[in-house]
C-alpha positions, -999 to 999 in steps of 0.1 A, spaced: 124 -722 402 141 -751 383 173 -766 397 206 -765 379 204 -802 368 170 -796 350 183 -764 333 214 -782 321 194 -813 310 171 -791 290 198 -771 273 221 -800 265 192 -821 252 188 -795 224 222 -802 211 230 -839 220 210 -871 213 217 -886 247 221 -865 279 221 -874 316 226 -847 342 228 -851 380 241 -831 409 266 -849 431 291 -841 458 324 -829 443 350 -857 440 385 -851 453 400 -834 422 435 -843 432 427 -880 425 425 -897 391 412 -890 365 415 -853 373 449 -849 389 444 -812 398 463 -793 425 433 -787 447 408 -811 462 377 -792 453 362 -759 442 361 -745 477 325 -736 479 330 -702 463 332 -708 425 337 -680 400 337 -681 362 360 -658 344 363 -658 306 397 -644 298 412 -640 263 394 -664 240 383 -668 204 376 -630 199 413 -625 199 417 -651 171 391 -641 146 389 -629 119 427 -630 122 449 -638 152 459 -606 170 495 -616 177 505 -583 192 476 -581 216 484 -590 252 452 -582 272 454 -601 304 475 -610 334 464 -642 351 480 -630 384 451 -604 385 424 -631 383 422 -636 421 416 -599 426 391 -596 398 371 -626 412 374 -615 449 392 -648 458 427 -640 470 436 -677 473 420 -686 440 427 -720 424 423 -716 386 417 -741 360 408 -740 323 418 -748 288 447 -723 289 470 -714 261 505 -704 271 516 -668 266 526 -667 230 547 -635 235 568 -653 261 568 -689 248 569 -681 211 539 -704 204 503 -708 216 
């Protein structure tokens, strides 16, 4: 079975001219250049794709509110979840994305 580095190396090489992939210990993510609120991923990472481009094409669905980030820890079975991502603010609350 291939390791994650070789799988990523192969996939990224198909789209980029120069690729170098390696697996290393997680740095302290509270330090520069990251500046996050948590030191690391905690050993139980989950990936949740919430919202996203399908709500913007072919036209932005401005009245559609489909998720509640406070539910993500329950959905991912991580009650003390630390979440990070691109994140757009709630347009219906803030008035802008």
